C-alpha positions, 0 to 999 in steps of 0.5 A, a space after each residue: 500500499 502506498 504512502 499516500 493511501 495511508 495517510 488518507 486512511 488517517 482522516 478517516 479516524 477525523 471524522 468516525 466521531 462526529 460522523 457516529 454522534 450524528 448516527 447516534 443523534 438521526 438514527 436513535 431518534 428516528 427508531 425511536 420515534 418509529 417506537 412512539 409510531 406504536 404507542 400511545 402516549 400524550 408525552 408525559 405518563 407511560 406509553 400506553 401499546 395499542 400497535 399498529 392503530 395510528 396507522 389504521 386513523 392514519 389510514 382513515 384519516 380524509 385530512 392527513 391524505 390533504 397535506 400530504 396531496 399538500 404537501 407534494 404540492 409544495 414540493 412541485 412550487 418550492 423546487 421542480 417548477 422553479 428549476 425547471 423554470 430556470 434553466 428555460 431560460 438560462 437555456 434562454 440566455 443562452 441561445 441569445 448571445 450565443 448567436 450575437 456573441 459567441 459561444 466563448 461569452 457566452 460560456 463565460 456569462 
């Protein structure tokens, strides 16, 4: 193994505590939320195990499905549509500038 590869591997030890802390916080919170989703708990006292009842209620809840649809509409409105519009405007500007000034200047701009 070359010296450069060995030195590169040494740097991973510096990232390990941060990656472990991030994984513990995010992964632990995710797993705890999954556990809580199978319980009835008001935030105080002992959680009561109810199994899949929360999910059954969720599937039949009209408000949940309306909010789910609104979330996808928001994703479209805030990320997909602006990206598509920006790409279209950029392509039009590039074509306009390239026609008048050449590819070198249009690439720079």
